[in-house]
N, CA, C and O atoms as a Maestro MAE file, in Angstrom:
{
 s_m_m2io_version
 :::
 2.0.0
}

f_m_ct {
 s_m_title
 :::
 protein
 m_atom[284] {
  # First column is atom index #
  i_m_mmod_type
  r_m_x_coord
  r_m_y_coord
  r_m_z_coord
  i_m_residue_number
  s_m_chain_name
  s_m_pdb_residue_name
  s_m_pdb_atom_name
  i_m_atomic_number
  :::
  1 25 42.679 132.623 -36.503 1 A "PHE " " N  " 7
  2 3 42.791 133.366 -37.762 1 A "PHE " " CA " 6
  3 2 42.376 134.805 -37.538 1 A "PHE " " C  " 6
  4 15 41.759 135.132 -36.524 1 A "PHE " " O  " 8
  5 25 42.712 135.657 -38.476 2 A "MET " " N  " 7
  6 3 42.419 137.085 -38.363 2 A "MET " " CA " 6
  7 2 41.026 137.375 -38.929 2 A "MET " " C  " 6
  8 15 40.597 136.764 -39.908 2 A "MET " " O  " 8
  9 25 40.332 138.320 -38.291 3 A "ASN " " N  " 7
  10 3 39.079 138.820 -38.842 3 A "ASN " " CA " 6
  11 2 39.417 139.883 -39.882 3 A "ASN " " C  " 6
  12 15 40.418 140.588 -39.754 3 A "ASN " " O  " 8
  13 25 38.583 139.995 -40.906 4 A "LEU " " N  " 7
  14 3 38.819 141.024 -41.923 4 A "LEU " " CA " 6
  15 2 38.837 142.412 -41.302 4 A "LEU " " C  " 6
  16 15 39.551 143.292 -41.782 4 A "LEU " " O  " 8
  17 25 38.055 142.623 -40.228 5 A "GLN " " N  " 7
  18 3 37.991 143.924 -39.570 5 A "GLN " " CA " 6
  19 2 39.332 144.303 -38.936 5 A "GLN " " C  " 6
  20 15 39.597 145.485 -38.712 5 A "GLN " " O  " 8
  21 25 40.176 143.313 -38.648 6 A "GLU " " N  " 7
  22 3 41.480 143.579 -38.044 6 A "GLU " " CA " 6
  23 2 42.531 143.940 -39.085 6 A "GLU " " C  " 6
  24 15 43.604 144.434 -38.741 6 A "GLU " " O  " 8
  25 25 42.227 143.695 -40.353 7 A "LEU " " N  " 7
  26 3 43.196 143.922 -41.426 7 A "LEU " " CA " 6
  27 2 42.957 145.265 -42.103 7 A "LEU " " C  " 6
  28 15 41.823 145.733 -42.200 7 A "LEU " " O  " 8
  29 25 44.040 145.876 -42.567 8 A "GLU " " N  " 7
  30 3 43.959 147.132 -43.304 8 A "GLU " " CA " 6
  31 2 44.858 147.039 -44.530 8 A "GLU " " C  " 6
  32 15 45.868 146.335 -44.521 8 A "GLU " " O  " 8
  33 25 44.481 147.753 -45.581 9 A "VAL " " N  " 7
  34 3 45.323 147.824 -46.774 9 A "VAL " " CA " 6
  35 2 46.655 148.458 -46.380 9 A "VAL " " C  " 6
  36 15 46.693 149.472 -45.682 9 A "VAL " " O  " 8
  37 25 47.740 147.847 -46.836 10 A "GLY " " N  " 7
  38 3 49.067 148.381 -46.568 10 A "GLY " " CA " 6
  39 2 49.817 147.712 -45.436 10 A "GLY " " C  " 6
  40 15 51.025 147.904 -45.299 10 A "GLY " " O  " 8
  41 25 49.115 146.917 -44.608 11 A "VAL " " N  " 7
  42 3 49.814 146.243 -43.511 11 A "VAL " " CA " 6
  43 2 50.443 144.946 -44.001 11 A "VAL " " C  " 6
  44 15 49.946 144.306 -44.928 11 A "VAL " " O  " 8
  45 25 51.537 144.577 -43.367 12 A "ASN " " N  " 7
  46 3 52.195 143.309 -43.662 12 A "ASN " " CA " 6
  47 2 51.621 142.235 -42.754 12 A "ASN " " C  " 6
  48 15 51.373 142.471 -41.571 12 A "ASN " " O  " 8
  49 25 51.414 141.055 -43.319 13 A "VAL " " N  " 7
  50 3 50.820 139.954 -42.560 13 A "VAL " " CA " 6
  51 2 51.635 138.680 -42.742 13 A "VAL " " C  " 6
  52 15 52.321 138.494 -43.747 13 A "VAL " " O  " 8
  53 25 51.541 137.810 -41.745 14 A "LEU " " N  " 7
  54 3 52.135 136.484 -41.828 14 A "LEU " " CA " 6
  55 2 51.044 135.510 -42.227 14 A "LEU " " C  " 6
  56 15 49.934 135.562 -41.697 14 A "LEU " " O  " 8
  57 25 51.355 134.621 -43.159 15 A "LEU " " N  " 7
  58 3 50.390 133.636 -43.636 15 A "LEU " " CA " 6
  59 2 50.640 132.293 -42.970 15 A "LEU " " C  " 6
  60 15 51.717 132.054 -42.425 15 A "LEU " " O  " 8
  61 25 49.645 131.419 -43.017 16 A "ASP " " N  " 7
  62 3 49.775 130.100 -42.382 16 A "ASP " " CA " 6
  63 2 50.863 129.245 -43.030 16 A "ASP " " C  " 6
  64 15 51.240 128.206 -42.488 16 A "ASP " " O  " 8
  65 25 51.365 129.674 -44.180 17 A "THR " " N  " 7
  66 3 52.454 128.966 -44.858 17 A "THR " " CA " 6
  67 2 53.825 129.432 -44.366 17 A "THR " " C  " 6
  68 15 54.853 128.868 -44.741 17 A "THR " " O  " 8
  69 25 53.829 130.481 -43.510 18 A "GLY " " N  " 7
  70 3 55.083 131.055 -43.045 18 A "GLY " " CA " 6
  71 2 55.563 132.196 -43.923 18 A "GLY " " C  " 6
  72 15 56.617 132.779 -43.670 18 A "GLY " " O  " 8
  73 25 54.793 132.514 -44.953 19 A "ASP " " N  " 7
  74 3 55.171 133.567 -45.884 19 A "ASP " " CA " 6
  75 2 54.760 134.937 -45.358 19 A "ASP " " C  " 6
  76 15 53.857 135.049 -44.528 19 A "ASP " " O  " 8
  77 25 55.429 135.976 -45.846 20 A "LEU " " N  " 7
  78 3 55.129 137.357 -45.504 20 A "LEU " " CA " 6
  79 2 54.475 138.014 -46.712 20 A "LEU " " C  " 6
  80 15 54.937 137.849 -47.841 20 A "LEU " " O  " 8
  81 25 53.397 138.761 -46.471 21 A "ALA " " N  " 7
  82 3 52.684 139.410 -47.570 21 A "ALA " " CA " 6
  83 2 52.151 140.763 -47.115 21 A "ALA " " C  " 6
  84 15 52.028 141.027 -45.919 21 A "ALA " " O  " 8
  85 25 51.835 141.617 -48.093 22 A "GLU " " N  " 7
  86 3 51.219 142.913 -47.819 22 A "GLU " " CA " 6
  87 2 49.768 142.868 -48.276 22 A "GLU " " C  " 6
  88 15 49.466 142.369 -49.360 22 A "GLU " " O  " 8
  89 25 48.869 143.392 -47.444 23 A "VAL " " N  " 7
  90 3 47.457 143.462 -47.814 23 A "VAL " " CA " 6
  91 2 47.290 144.547 -48.873 23 A "VAL " " C  " 6
  92 15 47.657 145.702 -48.656 23 A "VAL " " O  " 8
  93 25 46.727 144.159 -50.028 24 A "VAL " " N  " 7
  94 3 46.533 145.079 -51.152 24 A "VAL " " CA " 6
  95 2 45.079 145.547 -51.222 24 A "VAL " " C  " 6
  96 15 44.812 146.704 -51.546 24 A "VAL " " O  " 8
  97 25 44.145 144.650 -50.920 25 A "ALA " " N  " 7
  98 3 42.719 144.977 -50.970 25 A "ALA " " CA " 6
  99 2 41.955 144.009 -50.079 25 A "ALA " " C  " 6
  100 15 42.415 142.907 -49.782 25 A "ALA " " O  " 8
  101 25 40.776 144.453 -49.664 26 A "ILE " " N  " 7
  102 3 39.901 143.613 -48.843 26 A "ILE " " CA " 6
  103 2 38.525 143.607 -49.489 26 A "ILE " " C  " 6
  104 15 37.982 144.663 -49.813 26 A "ILE " " O  " 8
  105 25 37.960 142.421 -49.676 27 A "ASN " " N  " 7
  106 3 36.621 142.285 -50.238 27 A "ASN " " CA " 6
  107 2 35.695 141.801 -49.123 27 A "ASN " " C  " 6
  108 15 35.597 140.602 -48.861 27 A "ASN " " O  " 8
  109 25 35.018 142.749 -48.469 28 A "ASP " " N  " 7
  110 3 34.130 142.404 -47.353 28 A "ASP " " CA " 6
  111 2 33.004 141.478 -47.791 28 A "ASP " " C  " 6
  112 15 32.627 140.559 -47.064 28 A "ASP " " O  " 8
  113 25 32.466 141.725 -48.989 29 A "GLU " " N  " 7
  114 3 31.332 140.936 -49.472 29 A "GLU " " CA " 6
  115 2 31.706 139.466 -49.665 29 A "GLU " " C  " 6
  116 15 30.950 138.572 -49.286 29 A "GLU " " O  " 8
  117 25 32.872 139.227 -50.254 30 A "ALA " " N  " 7
  118 3 33.317 137.853 -50.509 30 A "ALA " " CA " 6
  119 2 34.095 137.271 -49.331 30 A "ALA " " C  " 6
  120 15 34.428 136.086 -49.313 30 A "ALA " " O  " 8
  121 25 34.381 138.138 -48.337 31 A "GLN " " N  " 7
  122 3 35.175 137.711 -47.176 31 A "GLN " " CA " 6
  123 2 36.533 137.160 -47.598 31 A "GLN " " C  " 6
  124 15 36.951 136.092 -47.150 31 A "GLN " " O  " 8
  125 25 37.221 137.910 -48.474 32 A "THR " " N  " 7
  126 3 38.557 137.528 -48.921 32 A "THR " " CA " 6
  127 2 39.486 138.733 -48.833 32 A "THR " " C  " 6
  128 15 39.039 139.876 -48.734 32 A "THR " " O  " 8
  129 25 40.776 138.457 -48.872 33 A "VAL " " N  " 7
  130 3 41.786 139.510 -48.798 33 A "VAL " " CA " 6
  131 2 42.804 139.288 -49.920 33 A "VAL " " C  " 6
  132 15 43.268 138.168 -50.138 33 A "VAL " " O  " 8
  133 25 43.145 140.374 -50.628 34 A "LEU " " N  " 7
  134 3 44.144 140.308 -51.693 34 A "LEU " " CA " 6
  135 2 45.492 140.679 -51.096 34 A "LEU " " C  " 6
  136 15 45.654 141.755 -50.519 34 A "LEU " " O  " 8
  137 25 46.460 139.774 -51.240 35 A "VAL " " N  " 7
  138 3 47.794 140.040 -50.711 35 A "VAL " " CA " 6
  139 2 48.824 139.988 -51.831 35 A "VAL " " C  " 6
  140 15 48.632 139.324 -52.849 35 A "VAL " " O  " 8
  141 25 49.914 140.701 -51.619 36 A "CYS " " N  " 7
  142 3 51.078 140.637 -52.500 36 A "CYS " " CA " 6
  143 2 52.196 139.992 -51.690 36 A "CYS " " C  " 6
  144 15 52.580 140.499 -50.635 36 A "CYS " " O  " 8
  145 25 52.711 138.881 -52.185 37 A "TYR " " N  " 7
  146 3 53.766 138.160 -51.466 37 A "TYR " " CA " 6
  147 2 55.050 138.987 -51.415 37 A "TYR " " C  " 6
  148 15 55.534 139.453 -52.446 37 A "TYR " " O  " 8
  149 25 55.600 139.167 -50.211 38 A "LEU " " N  " 7
  150 3 56.872 139.854 -50.017 38 A "LEU " " CA " 6
  151 2 58.001 138.854 -49.820 38 A "LEU " " C  " 6
  152 15 59.139 139.101 -50.220 38 A "LEU " " O  " 8
  153 25 57.678 137.725 -49.203 39 A "ASP " " N  " 7
  154 3 58.656 136.665 -48.954 39 A "ASP " " CA " 6
  155 2 57.911 135.339 -48.959 39 A "ASP " " C  " 6
  156 15 56.949 135.164 -48.211 39 A "ASP " " O  " 8
  157 25 58.341 134.417 -49.787 40 A "ALA " " N  " 7
  158 3 57.697 133.108 -49.875 40 A "ALA " " CA " 6
  159 2 58.766 132.037 -49.685 40 A "ALA " " C  " 6
  160 15 59.584 131.797 -50.573 40 A "ALA " " O  " 8
  161 25 58.749 131.401 -48.525 41 A "VAL " " N  " 7
  162 3 59.793 130.454 -48.145 41 A "VAL " " CA " 6
  163 2 59.849 129.258 -49.093 41 A "VAL " " C  " 6
  164 15 60.904 128.956 -49.651 41 A "VAL " " O  " 8
  165 25 58.729 128.586 -49.273 42 A "ALA " " N  " 7
  166 3 58.714 127.354 -50.066 42 A "ALA " " CA " 6
  167 2 58.630 127.609 -51.574 42 A "ALA " " C  " 6
  168 15 59.080 126.790 -52.375 42 A "ALA " " O  " 8
  169 25 58.048 128.758 -51.952 43 A "GLN " " N  " 7
  170 3 57.848 129.052 -53.378 43 A "GLN " " CA " 6
  171 2 58.320 130.476 -53.688 43 A "GLN " " C  " 6
  172 15 57.495 131.383 -53.797 43 A "GLN " " O  " 8
  173 25 59.634 130.687 -53.832 44 A "PRO " " N  " 7
  174 3 60.165 132.037 -54.084 44 A "PRO " " CA " 6
  175 2 59.553 132.714 -55.310 44 A "PRO " " C  " 6
  176 15 59.539 133.942 -55.403 44 A "PRO " " O  " 8
  177 25 59.050 131.915 -56.244 45 A "GLU " " N  " 7
  178 3 58.448 132.502 -57.453 45 A "GLU " " CA " 6
  179 2 57.165 133.272 -57.139 45 A "GLU " " C  " 6
  180 15 56.686 134.029 -57.983 45 A "GLU " " O  " 8
  181 25 56.602 133.093 -55.946 46 A "LEU " " N  " 7
  182 3 55.393 133.820 -55.560 46 A "LEU " " CA " 6
  183 2 55.674 135.274 -55.183 46 A "LEU " " C  " 6
  184 15 54.753 136.090 -55.170 46 A "LEU " " O  " 8
  185 25 56.920 135.611 -54.879 47 A "VAL " " N  " 7
  186 3 57.250 136.979 -54.464 47 A "VAL " " CA " 6
  187 2 56.826 137.953 -55.560 47 A "VAL " " C  " 6
  188 15 57.214 137.807 -56.719 47 A "VAL " " O  " 8
  189 25 56.028 138.942 -55.180 48 A "GLY " " N  " 7
  190 3 55.503 139.918 -56.129 48 A "GLY " " CA " 6
  191 2 54.138 139.557 -56.681 48 A "GLY " " C  " 6
  192 15 53.465 140.398 -57.278 48 A "GLY " " O  " 8
  193 25 53.721 138.304 -56.486 49 A "ALA " " N  " 7
  194 3 52.415 137.864 -56.992 49 A "ALA " " CA " 6
  195 2 51.300 138.353 -56.072 49 A "ALA " " C  " 6
  196 15 51.469 138.415 -54.854 49 A "ALA " " O  " 8
  197 25 50.156 138.701 -56.668 50 A "GLU " " N  " 7
  198 3 48.972 139.084 -55.897 50 A "GLU " " CA " 6
  199 2 47.967 137.948 -55.955 50 A "GLU " " C  " 6
  200 15 47.636 137.445 -57.029 50 A "GLU " " O  " 8
  201 25 47.483 137.549 -54.776 51 A "VAL " " N  " 7
  202 3 46.608 136.386 -54.666 51 A "VAL " " CA " 6
  203 2 45.482 136.693 -53.683 51 A "VAL " " C  " 6
  204 15 45.713 137.291 -52.632 51 A "VAL " " O  " 8
  205 25 44.252 136.278 -54.032 52 A "TRP " " N  " 7
  206 3 43.126 136.390 -53.103 52 A "TRP " " CA " 6
  207 2 43.158 135.201 -52.146 52 A "TRP " " C  " 6
  208 15 43.252 134.053 -52.581 52 A "TRP " " O  " 8
  209 25 43.079 135.476 -50.850 53 A "LEU " " N  " 7
  210 3 43.112 134.436 -49.824 53 A "LEU " " CA " 6
  211 2 41.912 134.557 -48.898 53 A "LEU " " C  " 6
  212 15 41.286 135.614 -48.810 53 A "LEU " " O  " 8
  213 25 41.601 133.476 -48.215 54 A "ASN " " N  " 7
  214 3 40.615 133.509 -47.144 54 A "ASN " " CA " 6
  215 2 41.294 134.067 -45.900 54 A "ASN " " C  " 6
  216 15 42.492 133.855 -45.715 54 A "ASN " " O  " 8
  217 25 40.558 134.777 -45.040 55 A "PRO " " N  " 7
  218 3 41.172 135.328 -43.829 55 A "PRO " " CA " 6
  219 2 41.782 134.252 -42.931 55 A "PRO " " C  " 6
  220 15 42.689 134.542 -42.150 55 A "PRO " " O  " 8
  221 25 41.293 133.011 -43.035 56 A "GLU " " N  " 7
  222 3 41.839 131.922 -42.224 56 A "GLU " " CA " 6
  223 2 43.308 131.660 -42.547 56 A "GLU " " C  " 6
  224 15 44.036 131.093 -41.732 56 A "GLU " " O  " 8
  225 25 43.740 132.075 -43.737 57 A "GLU " " N  " 7
  226 3 45.129 131.854 -44.149 57 A "GLU " " CA " 6
  227 2 46.075 132.926 -43.607 57 A "GLU " " C  " 6
  228 15 47.295 132.784 -43.692 57 A "GLU " " O  " 8
  229 25 45.505 134.001 -43.047 58 A "VAL " " N  " 7
  230 3 46.300 135.071 -42.441 58 A "VAL " " CA " 6
  231 2 46.331 134.819 -40.940 58 A "VAL " " C  " 6
  232 15 45.291 134.826 -40.281 58 A "VAL " " O  " 8
  233 25 47.542 134.594 -40.393 59 A "ILE " " N  " 7
  234 3 47.606 134.239 -38.973 59 A "ILE " " CA " 6
  235 2 48.020 135.386 -38.068 59 A "ILE " " C  " 6
  236 15 47.757 135.336 -36.866 59 A "ILE " " O  " 8
  237 25 48.662 136.419 -38.607 60 A "ALA " " N  " 7
  238 3 49.118 137.513 -37.751 60 A "ALA " " CA " 6
  239 2 49.444 138.744 -38.583 60 A "ALA " " C  " 6
  240 15 49.739 138.656 -39.775 60 A "ALA " " O  " 8
  241 25 49.382 139.902 -37.916 61 A "ILE " " N  " 7
  242 3 49.844 141.150 -38.511 61 A "ILE " " CA " 6
  243 2 51.307 141.303 -38.127 61 A "ILE " " C  " 6
  244 15 51.652 141.221 -36.948 61 A "ILE " " O  " 8
  245 25 52.164 141.523 -39.109 62 A "ASP " " N  " 7
  246 3 53.599 141.661 -38.853 62 A "ASP " " CA " 6
  247 2 53.901 143.100 -38.464 62 A "ASP " " C  " 6
  248 15 53.674 144.024 -39.246 62 A "ASP " " O  " 8
  249 25 54.414 143.286 -37.249 63 A "MET " " N  " 7
  250 3 54.728 144.622 -36.747 63 A "MET " " CA " 6
  251 2 56.220 144.948 -36.881 63 A "MET " " C  " 6
  252 15 56.689 145.946 -36.334 63 A "MET " " O  " 8
  253 25 56.952 144.121 -37.597 64 A "GLY " " N  " 7
  254 3 58.386 144.340 -37.750 64 A "GLY " " CA " 6
  255 2 59.175 143.671 -36.638 64 A "GLY " " C  " 6
  256 15 59.950 142.747 -36.887 64 A "GLY " " O  " 8
  257 25 58.977 144.139 -35.409 65 A "THR " " N  " 7
  258 3 59.713 143.562 -34.284 65 A "THR " " CA " 6
  259 2 58.928 142.465 -33.590 65 A "THR " " C  " 6
  260 15 59.506 141.622 -32.904 65 A "THR " " O  " 8
  261 25 57.602 142.471 -33.766 66 A "HIS " " N  " 7
  262 3 56.776 141.411 -33.182 66 A "HIS " " CA " 6
  263 2 55.508 141.255 -34.013 66 A "HIS " " C  " 6
  264 15 55.241 142.062 -34.904 66 A "HIS " " O  " 8
  265 25 54.732 140.223 -33.723 67 A "SER " " N  " 7
  266 3 53.511 139.958 -34.478 67 A "SER " " CA " 6
  267 2 52.309 139.983 -33.557 67 A "SER " " C  " 6
  268 15 52.389 139.558 -32.404 67 A "SER " " O  " 8
  269 25 51.193 140.483 -34.068 68 A "GLU " " N  " 7
  270 3 49.935 140.481 -33.328 68 A "GLU " " CA " 6
  271 2 49.042 139.419 -33.938 68 A "GLU " " C  " 6
  272 15 48.876 139.369 -35.157 68 A "GLU " " O  " 8
  273 25 48.465 138.571 -33.101 69 A "GLY " " N  " 7
  274 3 47.558 137.546 -33.606 69 A "GLY " " CA " 6
  275 2 47.959 136.185 -33.115 69 A "GLY " " C  " 6
  276 15 48.703 136.064 -32.141 69 A "GLY " " O  " 8
  277 25 47.478 135.163 -33.774 70 A "ARG " " N  " 7
  278 3 47.725 133.780 -33.392 70 A "ARG " " CA " 6
  279 2 49.146 133.383 -33.769 70 A "ARG " " C  " 6
  280 15 49.601 133.671 -34.876 70 A "ARG " " O  " 8
  281 25 49.839 132.731 -32.861 71 A "THR " " N  " 7
  282 3 51.200 132.272 -33.169 71 A "THR " " CA " 6
  283 2 51.321 130.797 -32.917 71 A "THR " " C  " 6
  284 15 52.391 130.222 -33.118 71 A "THR " " O  " 8
  :::
 }
 m_bond[283] {
  # First column is bond index #
  i_m_from
  i_m_to
  i_m_order
  :::
  1 1 2 1
  2 2 3 1
  3 3 4 2
  4 3 5 1
  5 5 6 1
  6 6 7 1
  7 7 8 2
  8 7 9 1
  9 9 10 1
  10 10 11 1
  11 11 12 2
  12 11 13 1
  13 13 14 1
  14 14 15 1
  15 15 16 2
  16 15 17 1
  17 17 18 1
  18 18 19 1
  19 19 20 2
  20 19 21 1
  21 21 22 1
  22 22 23 1
  23 23 24 2
  24 23 25 1
  25 25 26 1
  26 26 27 1
  27 27 28 2
  28 27 29 1
  29 29 30 1
  30 30 31 1
  31 31 32 2
  32 31 33 1
  33 33 34 1
  34 34 35 1
  35 35 36 2
  36 35 37 1
  37 37 38 1
  38 38 39 1
  39 39 40 2
  40 39 41 1
  41 41 42 1
  42 42 43 1
  43 43 44 2
  44 43 45 1
  45 45 46 1
  46 46 47 1
  47 47 48 2
  48 47 49 1
  49 49 50 1
  50 50 51 1
  51 51 52 2
  52 51 53 1
  53 53 54 1
  54 54 55 1
  55 55 56 2
  56 55 57 1
  57 57 58 1
  58 58 59 1
  59 59 60 2
  60 59 61 1
  61 61 62 1
  62 62 63 1
  63 63 64 2
  64 63 65 1
  65 65 66 1
  66 66 67 1
  67 67 68 2
  68 67 69 1
  69 69 70 1
  70 70 71 1
  71 71 72 2
  72 71 73 1
  73 73 74 1
  74 74 75 1
  75 75 76 2
  76 75 77 1
  77 77 78 1
  78 78 79 1
  79 79 80 2
  80 79 81 1
  81 81 82 1
  82 82 83 1
  83 83 84 2
  84 83 85 1
  85 85 86 1
  86 86 87 1
  87 87 88 2
  88 87 89 1
  89 89 90 1
  90 90 91 1
  91 91 92 2
  92 91 93 1
  93 93 94 1
  94 94 95 1
  95 95 96 2
  96 95 97 1
  97 97 98 1
  98 98 99 1
  99 99 100 2
  100 99 101 1
  101 101 102 1
  102 102 103 1
  103 103 104 2
  104 103 105 1
  105 105 106 1
  106 106 107 1
  107 107 108 2
  108 107 109 1
  109 109 110 1
  110 110 111 1
  111 111 112 2
  112 111 113 1
  113 113 114 1
  114 114 115 1
  115 115 116 2
  116 115 117 1
  117 117 118 1
  118 118 119 1
  119 119 120 2
  120 119 121 1
  121 121 122 1
  122 122 123 1
  123 123 124 2
  124 123 125 1
  125 125 126 1
  126 126 127 1
  127 127 128 2
  128 127 129 1
  129 129 130 1
  130 130 131 1
  131 131 132 2
  132 131 133 1
  133 133 134 1
  134 134 135 1
  135 135 136 2
  136 135 137 1
  137 137 138 1
  138 138 139 1
  139 139 140 2
  140 139 141 1
  141 141 142 1
  142 142 143 1
  143 143 144 2
  144 143 145 1
  145 145 146 1
  146 146 147 1
  147 147 148 2
  148 147 149 1
  149 149 150 1
  150 150 151 1
  151 151 152 2
  152 151 153 1
  153 153 154 1
  154 154 155 1
  155 155 156 2
  156 155 157 1
  157 157 158 1
  158 158 159 1
  159 159 160 2
  160 159 161 1
  161 161 162 1
  162 162 163 1
  163 163 164 2
  164 163 165 1
  165 165 166 1
  166 166 167 1
  167 167 168 2
  168 167 169 1
  169 169 170 1
  170 170 171 1
  171 171 172 2
  172 171 173 1
  173 173 174 1
  174 174 175 1
  175 175 176 2
  176 175 177 1
  177 177 178 1
  178 178 179 1
  179 179 180 2
  180 179 181 1
  181 181 182 1
  182 182 183 1
  183 183 184 2
  184 183 185 1
  185 185 186 1
  186 186 187 1
  187 187 188 2
  188 187 189 1
  189 189 190 1
  190 190 191 1
  191 191 192 2
  192 191 193 1
  193 193 194 1
  194 194 195 1
  195 195 196 2
  196 195 197 1
  197 197 198 1
  198 198 199 1
  199 199 200 2
  200 199 201 1
  201 201 202 1
  202 202 203 1
  203 203 204 2
  204 203 205 1
  205 205 206 1
  206 206 207 1
  207 207 208 2
  208 207 209 1
  209 209 210 1
  210 210 211 1
  211 211 212 2
  212 211 213 1
  213 213 214 1
  214 214 215 1
  215 215 216 2
  216 215 217 1
  217 217 218 1
  218 218 219 1
  219 219 220 2
  220 219 221 1
  221 221 222 1
  222 222 223 1
  223 223 224 2
  224 223 225 1
  225 225 226 1
  226 226 227 1
  227 227 228 2
  228 227 229 1
  229 229 230 1
  230 230 231 1
  231 231 232 2
  232 231 233 1
  233 233 234 1
  234 234 235 1
  235 235 236 2
  236 235 237 1
  237 237 238 1
  238 238 239 1
  239 239 240 2
  240 239 241 1
  241 241 242 1
  242 242 243 1
  243 243 244 2
  244 243 245 1
  245 245 246 1
  246 246 247 1
  247 247 248 2
  248 247 249 1
  249 249 250 1
  250 250 251 1
  251 251 252 2
  252 251 253 1
  253 253 254 1
  254 254 255 1
  255 255 256 2
  256 255 257 1
  257 257 258 1
  258 258 259 1
  259 259 260 2
  260 259 261 1
  261 261 262 1
  262 262 263 1
  263 263 264 2
  264 263 265 1
  265 265 266 1
  266 266 267 1
  267 267 268 2
  268 267 269 1
  269 269 270 1
  270 270 271 1
  271 271 272 2
  272 271 273 1
  273 273 274 1
  274 274 275 1
  275 275 276 2
  276 275 277 1
  277 277 278 1
  278 278 279 1
  279 279 280 2
  280 279 281 1
  281 281 282 1
  282 282 283 1
  283 283 284 2
  :::
 }
}
């Protein structure tokens, strides 16, 4: 899983569900990350939704052509 220190607001990330999201905010105190879903494979209705997640649910930073992190 990704450490919060590796994440930045504005980066796109891959979630353990296979979904793509953008980091909107990071709460260091609560150790959570707020993401906005960009692509949700199983639940298309999530696209555009903002959800607080645990960093364990973020598996990689999406670099467009490749991903950094656990695959």
